[in-house]
Backbone as a printed PyTorch tensor [residue, N CA C, xyz], in Angstrom:
tensor([[[ 63.6420,  88.2040,  94.4000],
         [ 64.1220,  89.0390,  93.3040],
         [ 65.1560,  90.0160,  93.8620]],

        [[ 66.2040,  90.2280,  93.1450],
         [ 67.2920,  91.1050,  93.5600],
         [ 66.8320,  92.5580,  93.6520]],

        [[ 67.0680,  93.1960,  94.8060],
         [ 66.8340,  94.6320,  94.9750],
         [ 68.0730,  95.3510,  94.4280]],

        [[ 67.8650,  96.3300,  93.5580],
         [ 68.9900,  97.0250,  92.9250],
         [ 68.9420,  98.5050,  93.2770]],

        [[ 70.0400,  98.9760,  93.8510],
         [ 70.2020, 100.3880,  94.1870],
         [ 71.2550, 100.9800,  93.2730]],

        [[ 70.9370, 102.1130,  92.6760],
         [ 71.8850, 102.8420,  91.8430],
         [ 72.4510, 103.9980,  92.6480]],

        [[ 73.7430, 104.0280,  92.8170],
         [ 74.4410, 105.1650,  93.4240],
         [ 75.0460, 105.9390,  92.2580]],

        [[ 74.4230, 107.0470,  91.9010],
         [ 74.8200, 107.7850,  90.6990],
         [ 75.5740, 109.0630,  91.0480]],

        [[ 76.3490, 109.5320,  90.0880],
         [ 77.1760, 110.7370,  90.2140],
         [ 78.2770, 110.5740,  91.2540]],

        [[ 78.8290, 109.3770,  91.3270],
         [ 79.9620, 109.1430,  92.2320],
         [ 81.1860, 109.8480,  91.6520]],

        [[ 81.7320, 110.8510,  92.3450],
         [ 82.8750, 111.5760,  91.7970],
         [ 84.1310, 110.7080,  91.7060]],

        [[ 84.2400, 109.7250,  92.5860],
         [ 85.3690, 108.7870,  92.5780],
         [ 84.7960, 107.4100,  92.9000]],

        [[ 84.5730, 106.6090,  91.8700],
         [ 83.8890, 105.3310,  92.0310],
         [ 84.6010, 104.3930,  92.9990]],

        [[ 85.9180, 104.3200,  92.9050],
         [ 86.6290, 103.3780,  93.7620],
         [ 86.6700, 103.8480,  95.2130]],

        [[ 86.7530, 105.1420,  95.4420],
         [ 86.6780, 105.6540,  96.8090],
         [ 85.2930, 105.3580,  97.3910]],

        [[ 84.2590, 105.5100,  96.5800],
         [ 82.9030, 105.1790,  97.0270],
         [ 82.8070, 103.6840,  97.3240]],

        [[ 83.4110, 102.8600,  96.4910],
         [ 83.4210, 101.4150,  96.7190],
         [ 84.1090, 101.0840,  98.0460]],

        [[ 85.1830, 101.7720,  98.3660],
         [ 85.8660, 101.5520,  99.6450],
         [ 84.9540, 101.9020, 100.8210]],

        [[ 84.2130, 102.9940, 100.7050],
         [ 83.2750, 103.3640, 101.7660],
         [ 82.1640, 102.3080, 101.9010]],

        [[ 81.6860, 101.8010, 100.7640],
         [ 80.6720, 100.7400, 100.8140],
         [ 81.2320,  99.4870, 101.4880]],

        [[ 82.4770,  99.1400, 101.1750],
         [ 83.1050,  97.9690, 101.7890],
         [ 83.2310,  98.1550, 103.2970]],

        [[ 83.6560,  99.3290, 103.7270],
         [ 83.7900,  99.6060, 105.1620],
         [ 82.4280,  99.4990, 105.8510]],

        [[ 81.4150, 100.0940, 105.2410],
         [ 80.0710, 100.0630, 105.8180],
         [ 79.5290,  98.6280, 105.8570]],

        [[ 79.6850,  97.8960, 104.7580],
         [ 79.2150,  96.5150, 104.7060],
         [ 79.9280,  95.6260, 105.7100]],

        [[ 81.2390,  95.7750, 105.8010],
         [ 82.0030,  94.9780, 106.7640],
         [ 81.5430,  95.2760, 108.1860]],

        [[ 81.3480,  96.5480, 108.4910],
         [ 80.8830,  96.9360, 109.8150],
         [ 79.5130,  96.3640, 110.1490]],

        [[ 78.6800,  96.1900, 109.1350],
         [ 77.3310,  95.6500, 109.3280],
         [ 77.2910,  94.1250, 109.2610]],

        [[ 78.4330,  93.5050, 108.9570],
         [ 78.4720,  92.0490, 108.8550],
         [ 77.9250,  91.5060, 107.5440]],

        [[ 77.8780,  92.3410, 106.5250],
         [ 77.3650,  91.9260, 105.2190],
         [ 78.4930,  91.3520, 104.3760]],

        [[ 78.2680,  90.1760, 103.8130],
         [ 79.2590,  89.5700, 102.9110],
         [ 79.0080,  90.1460, 101.5230]],

        [[ 80.0650,  90.7190, 100.9290],
         [ 79.9150,  91.4760,  99.6860],
         [ 80.9170,  91.0240,  98.6370]],

        [[ 80.4840,  91.0980,  97.3850],
         [ 81.3550,  90.8720,  96.2420],
         [ 81.4030,  92.1600,  95.4400]],

        [[ 82.5990,  92.6170,  95.1160],
         [ 82.8040,  93.7940,  94.2730],
         [ 83.2440,  93.3040,  92.9030]],

        [[ 82.4650,  93.6510,  91.8890],
         [ 82.6980,  93.1560,  90.5330],
         [ 83.1630,  94.2870,  89.6230]],

        [[ 84.2150,  94.0130,  88.8570],
         [ 84.7330,  94.9920,  87.8890],
         [ 85.7010,  94.2880,  86.9500]],

        [[ 86.1560,  95.0230,  85.9510],
         [ 87.2110,  94.5170,  85.0660],
         [ 88.4500,  94.2260,  85.9090]],

        [[ 89.2730,  93.3110,  85.4480],
         [ 90.4330,  92.8640,  86.2160],
         [ 91.3520,  94.0050,  86.6570]],

        [[ 91.5970,  94.9810,  85.7950],
         [ 92.4760,  96.1020,  86.1580],
         [ 91.8550,  96.9390,  87.2680]],

        [[ 90.5340,  97.1050,  87.2420],
         [ 89.8350,  97.8640,  88.2810],
         [ 89.8570,  97.0770,  89.5920]],

        [[ 89.6930,  95.7660,  89.5150],
         [ 89.7630,  94.9160,  90.7020],
         [ 91.1370,  95.0650,  91.3670]],

        [[ 92.1920,  95.0690,  90.5750],
         [ 93.5450,  95.2260,  91.1230],
         [ 93.7040,  96.5800,  91.8180]],

        [[ 93.1740,  97.6360,  91.2180],
         [ 93.2580,  98.9710,  91.8220],
         [ 92.4190,  99.0400,  93.0940]],

        [[ 91.2300,  98.4540,  93.0920],
         [ 90.3980,  98.4380,  94.2850],
         [ 91.0910,  97.6700,  95.4080]],

        [[ 91.7150,  96.5730,  95.0960],
         [ 92.4700,  95.8030,  96.0850],
         [ 93.5250,  96.6960,  96.7460]],

        [[ 94.2710,  97.4270,  95.9440],
         [ 95.3020,  98.3210,  96.4680],
         [ 94.6810,  99.3990,  97.3580]],

        [[ 93.5840,  99.9930,  96.8920],
         [ 92.9400, 101.0670,  97.6560],
         [ 92.3590, 100.5850,  98.9900]],

        [[ 91.8340,  99.3750,  99.0210],
         [ 91.2640,  98.8680, 100.2720],
         [ 92.3310,  98.7070, 101.3550]],

        [[ 93.5800,  98.4790, 100.9640],
         [ 94.6660,  98.3840, 101.9450],
         [ 95.0830,  99.7490, 102.4700]],

        [[ 94.8560, 100.8030, 101.6870],
         [ 95.3530, 102.1280, 102.0670],
         [ 94.2340, 103.1410, 102.3100]],

        [[ 93.0030, 102.7420, 102.1490],
         [ 91.8540, 103.6400, 102.2180],
         [ 91.7630, 104.3970, 103.5400]],

        [[ 91.9440, 103.7190, 104.6370],
         [ 91.7900, 104.3460, 105.9450],
         [ 92.8700, 103.8330, 106.8860]],

        [[ 93.5050, 104.7600, 107.5700],
         [ 94.5100, 104.3760, 108.5560],
         [ 93.8720, 103.7620, 109.7970]],

        [[ 92.5810, 103.9750, 109.9910],
         [ 91.8960, 103.5040, 111.1910],
         [ 91.0750, 102.2420, 110.9840]],

        [[ 90.8240, 101.8690, 109.7450],
         [ 89.9590, 100.7210, 109.4640],
         [ 90.7270,  99.6390, 108.7160]],

        [[ 90.5350,  98.3990, 109.1600],
         [ 91.0170,  97.2550, 108.4050],
         [ 89.8070,  96.6380, 107.7230]],

        [[ 89.8550,  96.5120, 106.4160],
         [ 88.7540,  95.9350, 105.6590],
         [ 89.2630,  94.6240, 105.0520]],

        [[ 88.9710,  93.4940, 105.7080],
         [ 89.4690,  92.2160, 105.2020],
         [ 88.8430,  91.8900, 103.8450]],

        [[ 89.6940,  91.6180, 102.8760],
         [ 89.2260,  91.3490, 101.5180],
         [ 90.2500,  90.4850, 100.7980]],

        [[ 89.7870,  89.8310,  99.7490],
         [ 90.6730,  89.0610,  98.8790],
         [ 89.9390,  88.7770,  97.5730]],

        [[ 90.6430,  88.2040,  96.6420],
         [ 90.0480,  87.8070,  95.3670],
         [ 89.1970,  86.5580,  95.5900]],

        [[ 88.1210,  86.4090,  94.8440],
         [ 87.2110,  85.2710,  95.0300],
         [ 87.8940,  83.9210,  94.8470]],

        [[ 88.9830,  83.8730,  94.1240],
         [ 89.6670,  82.5980,  93.8970],
         [ 90.7790,  82.3260,  94.9120]],

        [[ 90.9270,  83.2100,  95.8760],
         [ 91.9220,  83.0120,  96.9300],
         [ 91.4920,  81.8620,  97.8320]],

        [[ 92.4540,  81.1700,  98.4000],
         [ 92.1280,  80.0900,  99.3480],
         [ 91.4720,  80.6480, 100.6070]],

        [[ 91.6190,  81.9550, 100.8630],
         [ 91.0090,  82.5930, 102.0290],
         [ 89.5760,  83.0890, 101.7680]],

        [[ 89.1020,  82.9890, 100.5430],
         [ 87.7780,  83.5080, 100.1880],
         [ 86.6480,  82.9780, 101.0740]],

        [[ 86.6200,  81.6910, 101.4220],
         [ 85.4990,  81.2010, 102.2390],
         [ 85.3680,  81.8650, 103.6160]],

        [[ 86.4450,  82.4790, 104.1050],
         [ 86.4040,  83.0980, 105.4300],
         [ 86.5920,  84.6150, 105.3610]],

        [[ 86.4940,  85.1770, 104.1630],
         [ 86.7150,  86.6050, 103.9730],
         [ 85.3970,  87.2750, 103.5920]],

        [[ 85.0090,  88.3360, 104.3070],
         [ 83.6990,  88.9410, 104.0720],
         [ 83.6020,  89.8220, 102.8310]],

        [[ 84.7120,  90.3540, 102.3520],
         [ 84.7030,  91.2330, 101.1860],
         [ 85.5190,  90.5580, 100.0900]],

        [[ 84.8600,  90.2390,  98.9800],
         [ 85.5420,  89.5720,  97.8770],
         [ 85.5850,  90.4670,  96.6460]],

        [[ 86.6480,  90.3110,  95.8700],
         [ 86.8310,  91.0450,  94.6260],
         [ 86.7630,  90.0560,  93.4810]],

        [[ 85.9710,  90.3850,  92.4590],
         [ 85.7400,  89.4490,  91.3570],
         [ 85.8290,  90.1540,  90.0200]],

        [[ 86.3590,  89.4210,  89.0560],
         [ 86.4230,  89.9060,  87.6870],
         [ 85.4870,  89.1230,  86.7910]],

        [[ 85.5400,  89.3840,  85.5090],
         [ 84.6040,  88.7570,  84.5580],
         [ 84.6100,  87.2280,  84.5320]],

        [[ 85.7020,  86.5880,  84.9050],
         [ 85.7690,  85.1260,  84.8430],
         [ 85.3740,  84.4420,  86.1560]],

        [[ 84.8270,  85.1930,  87.1170],
         [ 84.6380,  84.6680,  88.4640],
         [ 83.1850,  84.4260,  88.8720]],

        [[ 82.2690,  84.3120,  87.9410],
         [ 80.8430,  84.2180,  88.2640],
         [ 80.5190,  83.0710,  89.2150]],

        [[ 81.0330,  81.9130,  88.9790],
         [ 80.6550,  80.7390,  89.7780],
         [ 81.1760,  80.7960,  91.2070]],

        [[ 82.1790,  81.5970,  91.4730],
         [ 82.7500,  81.6760,  92.8180],
         [ 81.9700,  82.6150,  93.7330]],

        [[ 80.9260,  83.2600,  93.2450],
         [ 80.2500,  84.3360,  93.9860],
         [ 78.8890,  83.9670,  94.5530]],

        [[ 78.5030,  82.7470,  94.5820],
         [ 77.1330,  82.3760,  94.9120],
         [ 76.7190,  82.5980,  96.3620]],

        [[ 77.6040,  82.5090,  97.3130],
         [ 77.2110,  82.4950,  98.7180],
         [ 77.1260,  83.8640,  99.3780]],

        [[ 77.2600,  84.9260,  98.6590],
         [ 77.2940,  86.2610,  99.2510],
         [ 75.9630,  86.9890,  99.1130]],

        [[ 75.7270,  87.9390, 100.0400],
         [ 74.4460,  88.6320, 100.0950],
         [ 74.3490,  89.7910,  99.1190]],

        [[ 75.4670,  90.4890,  98.9100],
         [ 75.4140,  91.7190,  98.1300],
         [ 76.5050,  91.7450,  97.0670]],

        [[ 76.1100,  92.2580,  95.9170],
         [ 77.0310,  92.4700,  94.8070],
         [ 77.1350,  93.9710,  94.5700]],

        [[ 78.3490,  94.4680,  94.3960],
         [ 78.5730,  95.8650,  94.0350],
         [ 79.1960,  95.8610,  92.6490]],

        [[ 78.4910,  96.4340,  91.6900],
         [ 78.9700,  96.4610,  90.3150],
         [ 79.6710,  97.7850,  90.0290]],

        [[ 80.9340,  97.6920,  89.6590],
         [ 81.7280,  98.8660,  89.2860],
         [ 81.9850,  98.8970,  87.7860]],

        [[ 81.4390,  97.9340,  87.0760],
         [ 81.6540,  97.8140,  85.6380],
         [ 80.5740,  98.5870,  84.8770]],

        [[ 80.7990,  98.8110,  83.6000],
         [ 79.7940,  99.5070,  82.7780],
         [ 78.7520,  98.5610,  82.2030]],

        [[ 78.9450,  97.2770,  82.3740],
         [ 77.9790,  96.2640,  81.9300],
         [ 77.3870,  95.5940,  83.1610]],

        [[ 76.1680,  95.1000,  83.0420],
         [ 75.5970,  94.3640,  84.1530],
         [ 76.2150,  92.9680,  84.1830]],

        [[ 76.5580,  92.4830,  85.3700],
         [ 77.0920,  91.1240,  85.4810],
         [ 76.0130,  90.1100,  85.1330]],

        [[ 76.3610,  89.0850,  84.4090],
         [ 75.3840,  88.0680,  84.0120],
         [ 74.7800,  87.3430,  85.2140]],

        [[ 75.4880,  87.3040,  86.3180],
         [ 75.0800,  86.5160,  87.4760],
         [ 74.4540,  87.3520,  88.5940]],

        [[ 74.0670,  88.5940,  88.3340],
         [ 73.5770,  89.5000,  89.3810],
         [ 72.3480,  88.9670,  90.1090]],

        [[ 71.5140,  88.1970,  89.4370],
         [ 70.2520,  87.7490,  90.0430],
         [ 70.4590,  86.7010,  91.1350]],

        [[ 71.6630,  86.2490,  91.3410],
         [ 71.9600,  85.2910,  92.4100],
         [ 72.0770,  85.9740,  93.7810]],

        [[ 72.0890,  87.2930,  93.7770],
         [ 72.2960,  88.0570,  95.0020],
         [ 70.9800,  88.6290,  95.5030]],

        [[ 70.8770,  88.7960,  96.8230],
         [ 69.7020,  89.4300,  97.4220],
         [ 69.6330,  90.8970,  97.0270]],

        [[ 70.7940,  91.5220,  96.9590],
         [ 70.8580,  92.9590,  96.7060],
         [ 72.0820,  93.2750,  95.8570]],

        [[ 71.9480,  94.3150,  95.0290],
         [ 73.0680,  94.7770,  94.2260],
         [ 73.1050,  96.2970,  94.2680]],

        [[ 74.3130,  96.8290,  94.3330],
         [ 74.5190,  98.2710,  94.2140],
         [ 75.2760,  98.5150,  92.9250]],

        [[ 74.7070,  99.3370,  92.0820],
         [ 75.3480,  99.7850,  90.8510],
         [ 75.9890, 101.1370,  91.1450]],

        [[ 77.3040, 101.2290,  91.0300],
         [ 77.9890, 102.4980,  91.2530],
         [ 78.2380, 103.1290,  89.8870]],

        [[ 77.6830, 104.3330,  89.7050],
         [ 77.7710, 105.0390,  88.4270],
         [ 78.5070, 106.3550,  88.6690]],

        [[ 79.5700, 106.5660,  87.9110],
         [ 80.3470, 107.7950,  88.0460],
         [ 79.6280, 108.9950,  87.4520]],

        [[ 80.3130, 110.1250,  87.4570],
         [ 79.6990, 111.3630,  86.9650],
         [ 80.1180, 111.7120,  85.5400]],

        [[ 80.9840, 110.9080,  84.9160],
         [ 81.3730, 111.1600,  83.5260],
         [ 80.2380, 110.7550,  82.5860]],

        [[ 80.1460, 111.4340,  81.4640],
         [ 79.0460, 111.2200,  80.5130],
         [ 78.9350, 109.7600,  80.0710]],

        [[ 80.0540, 109.1230,  79.7400],
         [ 80.0110, 107.7340,  79.2650],
         [ 79.5140, 106.7890,  80.3630]],

        [[ 79.9290, 107.0420,  81.5950],
         [ 79.4960, 106.1880,  82.6960],
         [ 78.0090, 106.3970,  82.9850]],

        [[ 77.5600, 107.6510,  82.9250],
         [ 76.1300, 107.9340,  83.1310],
         [ 75.2820, 107.2780,  82.0460]],

        [[ 75.7450, 107.3310,  80.8040],
         [ 75.0140, 106.6970,  79.6970],
         [ 74.9300, 105.1840,  79.8910]],

        [[ 76.0450, 104.5670,  80.2870],
         [ 76.0430, 103.1270,  80.5430],
         [ 75.1280, 102.7940,  81.7230]],

        [[ 75.1100, 103.6530,  82.7400],
         [ 74.2250, 103.4550,  83.8870],
         [ 72.7600, 103.5150,  83.4900]],

        [[ 72.4260, 104.4600,  82.6160],
         [ 71.0390, 104.5540,  82.1290],
         [ 70.6350, 103.2810,  81.3770]],

        [[ 71.5470, 102.7340,  80.5950],
         [ 71.2610, 101.5010,  79.8520],
         [ 71.0300, 100.3320,  80.8170]],

        [[ 71.8310, 100.2640,  81.8990],
         [ 71.6320,  99.1910,  82.8820],
         [ 70.3160,  99.3840,  83.6250]],

        [[ 69.9970, 100.6210,  83.9820],
         [ 68.7130, 100.9010,  84.6500],
         [ 67.5590, 100.3890,  83.7870]],

        [[ 67.5850, 100.7160,  82.4990],
         [ 66.5340, 100.2890,  81.5750],
         [ 66.4780,  98.7600,  81.4940]],

        [[ 67.6450,  98.1190,  81.4300],
         [ 67.7140,  96.6570,  81.3740],
         [ 66.9980,  96.0400,  82.5770]],

        [[ 67.3260,  96.5120,  83.7770],
         [ 66.7140,  95.9610,  84.9870],
         [ 65.2250,  96.3180,  85.0690]],

        [[ 64.8850,  97.5520,  84.7770],
         [ 63.4910,  98.0070,  84.8400],
         [ 62.6210,  97.1770,  83.9000]],

        [[ 63.1050,  96.9460,  82.6830],
         [ 62.3290,  96.1860,  81.7000],
         [ 62.1040,  94.7470,  82.1230]],

        [[ 62.8990,  94.2550,  83.0580],
         [ 62.7550,  92.8900,  83.5410],
         [ 62.0520,  92.8330,  84.9000]],

        [[ 61.5930,  93.9790,  85.3890],
         [ 60.7830,  94.0260,  86.5970],
         [ 61.5290,  94.0640,  87.9200]],

        [[ 62.8150,  94.3210,  87.9010],
         [ 63.5690,  94.3790,  89.1590],
         [ 63.2240,  95.6480,  89.9310]],

        [[ 63.1170,  95.5560,  91.2630],
         [ 62.8770,  96.7560,  92.0670],
         [ 64.1330,  97.6320,  92.0850]],

        [[ 63.9640,  98.9080,  91.7480],
         [ 65.0930,  99.8310,  91.6090],
         [ 64.9400, 101.0290,  92.5300]],

        [[ 66.0670, 101.4960,  93.0560],
         [ 66.1220, 102.7420,  93.8160],
         [ 67.3150, 103.5350,  93.3060]],

        [[ 67.1470, 104.8490,  93.2690],
         [ 68.2170, 105.7440,  92.8020],
         [ 68.6660, 106.6250,  93.9510]],

        [[ 69.9700, 106.7050,  94.1570],
         [ 70.5700, 107.5610,  95.1750],
         [ 71.5690, 108.4660,  94.4700]],

        [[ 71.2590, 109.7520,  94.4040],
         [ 72.1440, 110.7050,  93.7280],
         [ 73.2000, 111.1810,  94.7280]],

        [[ 74.4360, 110.7840,  94.5150],
         [ 75.5180, 111.1190,  95.4400],
         [ 75.8810, 112.5950,  95.3990]],

        [[ 75.4090, 113.3100,  94.3810],
         [ 75.6620, 114.7470,  94.2950],
         [ 74.6470, 115.5270,  95.1120]],

        [[ 73.5550, 114.8880,  95.5140],
         [ 72.5070, 115.5710,  96.2870],
         [ 72.9220, 115.6400,  97.7540]],

        [[ 72.7980, 116.7940,  98.3990],
         [ 73.2190, 116.9480,  99.7930],
         [ 72.5640, 115.9580, 100.7480]],

        [[ 71.2930, 115.5960, 100.5420],
         [ 70.6150, 114.6850, 101.4530],
         [ 71.2220, 113.2870, 101.4330]],

        [[ 71.7480, 112.8530, 100.2790],
         [ 72.3580, 111.5330, 100.1940],
         [ 73.7780, 111.5360, 100.7490]],

        [[ 74.4660, 112.6520, 100.7120],
         [ 75.8380, 112.7150, 101.2020],
         [ 75.8910, 112.6600, 102.7140]],

        [[ 74.8550, 113.0740, 103.3820],
         [ 74.8640, 113.1070, 104.8340],
         [ 75.0140, 111.7110, 105.4310]],

        [[ 74.5160, 110.6710, 104.7550],
         [ 74.5880, 109.3270, 105.2850],
         [ 75.8450, 108.5690, 104.9070]],

        [[ 76.7720, 109.1850, 104.1980],
         [ 77.9790, 108.4770, 103.7420],
         [ 78.9310, 108.2070, 104.8780]]])
C-alpha cells in the first residue's frame, strides 16, 4: 500500500519540489513529479536554475531519455509512463488516478487557502481508503531543520 506524506504550508511549492528532487536524486530515489502541464514546464525551468552547485538530471516522462533519467516530470496525460518509479510527488490540487502504483507519494500543499482546502480533501480521500498518512508542517520549526 502506498505510504503518503503530506508536506503542508509550503510557502513556495515549486521551490520545495526542487529541494525534494535534489534530496531524492542524492539518495538514488527514482521520482516522478506530477502537475498540470504549465506547472510541469515551470518546474522543468526551475530545476535547471535551482542551484548553481547541484545538477538534477530530469526530463519529461515521454522523453527518449526517460528510461535512464532519475527525475521525471509528468502531466495529466502521462499515467502509463510512470510505472517503474519508487516515488510520486503530487503538485496538483487533485489526486493522481495512478498514485497507488507507487511505493510512496508526497503531497505538496501550499499555504494559500484554496490549496489547503484541496489538500484537506485529498487527505480525507486517502484516509477513507485506508492509506497510511503522515503530515509534515513546513511552517513548524522542527520540520524546517531537516530541509
